[in-house]
N, C-alpha and C positions, 0 to 999 in steps of 0.2 A: 459368685453371687455376693451381694452386699451383706455385711455382717454388722449388727448393732452392738456398740460397746457401751454397756451401762456403767454409770459411775460406781455403783455398788460393787459390781464385778471387778472393775478396775482397781478399786480400793483393796479388795481381797487379794488380788493378784499383785499388789504392790506396783500397779501401773506398768507391769511388764507386758508389752504388746508382742504378739506373735508376728515376726517379720514375714513379709511375702516372699522374700528370699533372704539369705543370710548376709548379703553384701550390700551395704547402703549405696555405694557408688554405682553398682550395677542397677539397683532398683530405682535410683533417682532419675534414670533415663529409660523408663519402661518402653517396650517395643510398641504397644498400642492399647492393650486392654485395661485402660485406667478404670473404667466402670466396673469391670469384673473383679479387680483386685482391691477396690476401695472399701474402707469401712466408714460407718457414720458415727459421729460423736454427738450425743444429744446437746443441742444448743449451739453447736459450732456450725455456722453457716455464713454465706456471703450475701451481701446486700448491694444491689446495683446502684448506680448514680444516674443523674439526669443526662440528657444528650450532651456529648462531648464534641467540641469543635476543635479540630486539629490545626486550624489556621495559625494560631499563635500559642501553641501548646508547649513549646520547648522540646526537650528530648524525650520526656515521658509524660504520661497522662493517666489519671486514676479512673479505673473502671468499676471497682467494687471495694467494699469494706468487709473485713473478716471479724467475726465476734470472738476475738482471741481470749476474752475473759472466760469463755466456756470451756477452755481446755483444762484437763485435770492438772493438779499441782505436779510440778516436776516435768511437765511436758514442754518441749520447745518446738516452735514452728520454724522449719528450715527454709522452705521455698514453696511457691505456689505456681500454678499455671491455670490458664483459662482456654477452653476449647470453644471456638466460634463456628457457627453454621449459619449461612444466610437464611433469614426468616421469610423473606419475600421471594420464594423460589420461582415465581412466575416471571420476575424481571431480572433474576440473577444470571450473570454470565457463567458463573461457576457455583456449584452447590457443594464443593469440597469443604471438609472440616479443616480448620486451621488451628494449630496449637501455638499459643504465645506464652512465653515465660513471664511471670509476674512477681513483683515484690510482695512481701507480706502486708504492705500498705495498699495493695491492689493496683499498683502502677505497672504499666506495660510500655514498651518502646513505641514512641510515636511513629517511627519509620516502619516498624513491623506491622502496626495496626493500619497505617496508611496502605501498605502493600496488600494487606488482607482485604481492605475495603475495595481497592482498585480491582483486584482479581475477581471479586464477587460482583461488584456493581459498577465499576468504571470510575472515572475521575470527577464526575459531576458533583459540585459541592452542595449536596443535599443530604439530609439525615438518612442514614442507612441502618436497617434493623438486623440484628443477629440474635439467634438463640445461643445462649452461652452456658457453660458448666465449669465450675471452679473446683479444683483439687489442690490439696496442700500436702507437703511432706511433713510428718511429725515424728519426733524422736523422744524416746524415754529409755534411759539407762542403756544407750547404745543400740537400742532396737528401733528399726524404721518401719513406718506404715504410711499408706496413702489414705488420706482422709477426704471424704466427699463433702464439700462445702455447699453443694446444691446448685440449682439452676437459677439463672438470672437472665435478664434481657440487656443487650448493649445496643445503644443507638449513637452513632458517630457520624460526623461530617468530615469528609476528607479535605486535605489541603488542595486547593486549586485556584488558579487566577480567575477573575471574572472574564468570561469570553462572550463577545457579542456575535451576532450572525453575519456581520460584514464589517470590513475596514476599508479605508481609502488612503492612497498615497497622497501626501501633500509635500511639495518641495520644489527643488530646482527644475524638475521636469515641466512645471507650468509656472515658473517664475514666482513660486511661493504665493500664488493667488489665494491659497487656502480654501479653494472651491471643492465642493463634493462632486467629483467628476466620475461618471460611470466607467470611462476607459481605464481608470486607475483604481477600480473596485477589486478588493481581494475577497474571495469566497472559498469555502471548503467544498467537499464533494457532495454536499446537500444534506448530510445527516446531522445528528446532534453534534455540536462542536466539541463536546467533551469526549466523544468517542471517535470523532473525525476532526482532529485539531489542526490539521495542516491547511493553511490558507495560502492561496497563491494568486498571482497575476502575471501576465506577460505584457511587456511594454516595448515600444520601438527602441532600438539603440539610439543613444544620444551622441553618436560619433565618438571621437576621442575627447572625452570630457569626464569630469568628476561629477557624480550624481549624489545629491544630498536630499534626504527626505525623512519624514516621520509617518507613522501609521496612526490615523485617527479613527476611532470607532464610530459607528453610525450615530450613536447617541451624542457624539461630540459636535454635531453640526446644528446650527440654528435654523430658524424658519427660512432665512434668506439663502440657505445652502452654503454658508461659509462656516469655518470653525468658530464655535462659540465657547466650548469648554475643552481645556487641554488635559483634563483629568483622564487617566487610563490611556494616554497616548503612549505608543511604543517608540522607543528610541534607544540609542546605544552610542558609546564613544568609539568602539573599534571601527576601523576602516578596512573593508575587505570583502571577499566573496563569500565569507561565512563567519559566523560568530554567535555571540549571545546578545540578547536585547533585554531591556528593562521596561517596566511599566511606569505609569503615572508621571510621564514626562521627566524621568530622572536620567540625566546623562545628555550627551550631545546628539547630533543628528546621525541617523543611519546613513551610510554612504558606501559607494563602490565606484571603481573606475570603469566607465564605459569605453569600449573599443569599437572603432569603425568597422573592424573585420567581422563583427557580428551584426545580424539584421535585427535581432531582438534579444531581450533578456527576460528570463523567468525568475521571479522572486518568490521564494517559499518560506513561510513562517510556521514553526510548530509552537502554537500558543500554550501548550502544556509544558513542553520542555524549555521554552524560552530561547529557541535557536532559530537561525535563519541561514539560508543559502541563496546565492545569486549565481545564475548559470547563463552564460552567453549561448545563444542559439542561432543557427542558420536553418534554412529549410532542410528537413531531414532527407538524407540520401542513403542509398545502399548500392554496393558494387560487388561483382563476382570476379574472382580470379582462380587460376588453378593450373593443372598440368597442360592444358591446351592454350593457356594465356601467359606462358612464361612466368608463372607464379608471381605476378605483380611486380615485375622487374622495374617498370616505370609506370607513369600514369596511363599510358596508352594500353597497358596490359590489364586494365580493370574494366569489365563490362558493366555499364550502368543499368540498374533496374528501373522500372516505371513505378512511380508512387500511385497508390490507390487513392482516388479522390476522397478528401475529407479525413484521411488517416495520417498520423504521424509515424505509424509503426509498420504499415503493410505495403509491400511492393510486389511487382510481378515482372516476368519476362518470358518471351517465347524463345526457346533455345534448342539447338540440336546438341545432344550429348553422346559421346562415343563410349563404347564398351571399355571399361577400365579407367575412364576419365575421373579425375579427382578435382575437387574445388572447395572453396570456402567463400565467406562473405565478410565485408567490412563496411562501416558507415561512411567511409571516405575512400578515395582512390589511392589508398596507401594502407600499410599495415597498422594495426592498432584497434583494439576492441573487436578483432575479427573472430569469427566463429564458424564451426562446421558441425561436427557431430555432437557438439555441446547442445545443439538445438534438438527439439523433438522432430523426428523424421516421419513424415506421413506419406506413404507410397500408394497413391490411388490410380496409378497408370502402368503398373508392371515394370518399373525401372529396375527392380531387383537391386536395391541400394545396399551398400555395405559401408565399411569404414576402413581407413588406413590411418591409424593414429587419430587425429582430430579432423582429418579430411573426409568429406563425403565422397563415396566411390559409387560409380554407376556400373551395373552389371549388363544391362541391355541397351544397345544404341537406339537412338530415335529422337523424334521431336517431343518436347515436353513443355507444358505450361507450368512454370515455377511460381508458387505463391509463397513469399517469405515474410514472416512477422518478426520484427526486431524490437520487442518491447520488454516488459518485465519478464515475459516468457518468450523464448525464441522458438519458432516453428518453421520448418521447411516442408511444403507440400508439393508432391509431384502429381500434376494433373494431366489429363489427356489434352492434346493440342487442339482444342476446339475453338473455332472462330465463327462468329455469327454475323449475318446481315440483319439490319433493323431498319424500319421506316417504310414510307409509302412506295418506294421503288420495288420493294419485295412484297408489298401488300399487307403487311401486318407488323406489329411491334412485339411479338412474342418470340420466345426462343424455340422456334419450331425446328424439327429435324430437317425440313426442306430448306431451311435458311442457313444450314451449316456449310462451311467451306470444306473442300476436299484437302486433307493434309498430305504433304509430300512424304515419300518414304526415304528419300535420299537427302543428304546434308545440304545440297545446293538447289533443291527443288523449291517451288513456289506454292503458296496456298491459293486455291482457285474457288471462287464463289459460285453459287447457282446463278443462272441468268436472271437479270432484272425483269420484272413483269410489266413495268410501265415507265414512262418518262417522268421521273420524280426524284426527290432527294433520298439519299441513302446515308445510313450510319453503320458503324461496325464496332464489334466489341469482343472481348473474352469475358468469361464469367468468373469473378473472384468472390463476389458476395451475392448470393442468390436473391433475386428480387430487385437488385440495384445494379443492373448491367452497365448503366451510364457511369458508374464509378471506375470502370476499367475499359472505356471506349477509346476509339482512335479513328482517324480518317486519313485520306490521301489528299495532300495539297501540293501542287507543283511537282508531282512525281515522288514526293517523300511521305513516308508514314509519319504522321504527327500524333503523338499520344496526348490525351487530355491531361493525364497526371492529376495534379491538384489545381489545375487552371479552370477557367470558366467554361461555359457551354461552347462547343465548337460550332463553327459556321456550317450552314447547309451545303452539301455537295450534290449538284444535279448530275444525273446519269440518264442514259437512254435504255429503253426497253430492248432486251436481247443482249446487252453488254454483260460482261462479267468483271469482277474485281480480281486482280492478280497481285499477291503480296509476297515480297521477298524479305523475310524478317532478318536474314543475315546482313543484307545491305540497307535494310529499313527503307525500301523503295516500294512503290506500288503504282498501278495504272488501271484504268477502266477501258476495256476494249471489247 
């Protein structure tokens, strides 16, 4: 409980304070209960300052002033601290209390205050309000006490660059036309740019060439759609696939070496951290190898999976797996960034999966539809080997049980469809994403199973009433008869 120290009592006691514990060093770093251990000294209090802006504050900034003249004679002020709690709890990301060491002049570290603001409210450079309480260490005749200097409010603006909602590349990619072109527009994920500061764009490869450019904010373009103001332009002198950039048109052009082996490049800029990365991309791929594929000895020992339409991370394949078979995946027909049991394994088909090291191991032989996600999270789903007819030849566009193929039980068997009900066009699919069967469709052209993958709509295939479709997923062949 707080205790009030009256000047008259202090005088009678010769200003000898009763220490909260006998060791000043231990006491000066109390575990937590500052409020319970603190005393009050009449007239000794903290007074807050106006809004502080950390943009150009240096290493320290003043948050309060202490009325040191109110301390009894012979008393020394050793050190102070301030406890901050976000005042606007409805918008705060964290409501935790933060303790900052302070000088007796009321100054705290700018870096520590910046971190406290970001933890509570994020990077956005707007005034953020905290409820605060100031405590000070006081000494008299070798005796230590914690003095309560009272509550104040702290309002501070964090350091942060000015970030706009969109930026555009201008440079050698369009012969420095300085035009505002939508194909070179960088955007973030759609949220507040101070909480989602990574802006990106994907551009076609420029072949074997050096690419130079700058980033112009949306406000930098005039009414005619060309660059009118170079203020706040992003540029840098380093040349490479990653580095730091600077604002306000300081430094040379950003640049990287494009290579013809890539189809496109992804440029990402973190506008808070001031960093960028350039990544060469090809159409994403995924391959499987394992104990039944000579463990990827050469390119022919890697089974390609089919890309799910519209996705850079999801793939599928219809495959027969043997009891005890082991396998892994890689994003190319070679080792590197390969994964197996590092992924989340979801068995929805009774495969009785297990592990042998990082290899996925199958307990029950049979046909399976594998759906593999290779993104920020890797997932391998074992699904039942279900294939469906779609279209006028079967009389509906729904995934009805009567539209389902009969799956073989042996490794070399074929999938057989129900009979077509009319002379009309037919389509076929497996279901990876419910409600979007066309994202994993395929058809038979010239005796070959052709998967849509990430390509456009497939051509219509006419069939006759009474015929059936026969699919061999091992050989990737099919026929209607």
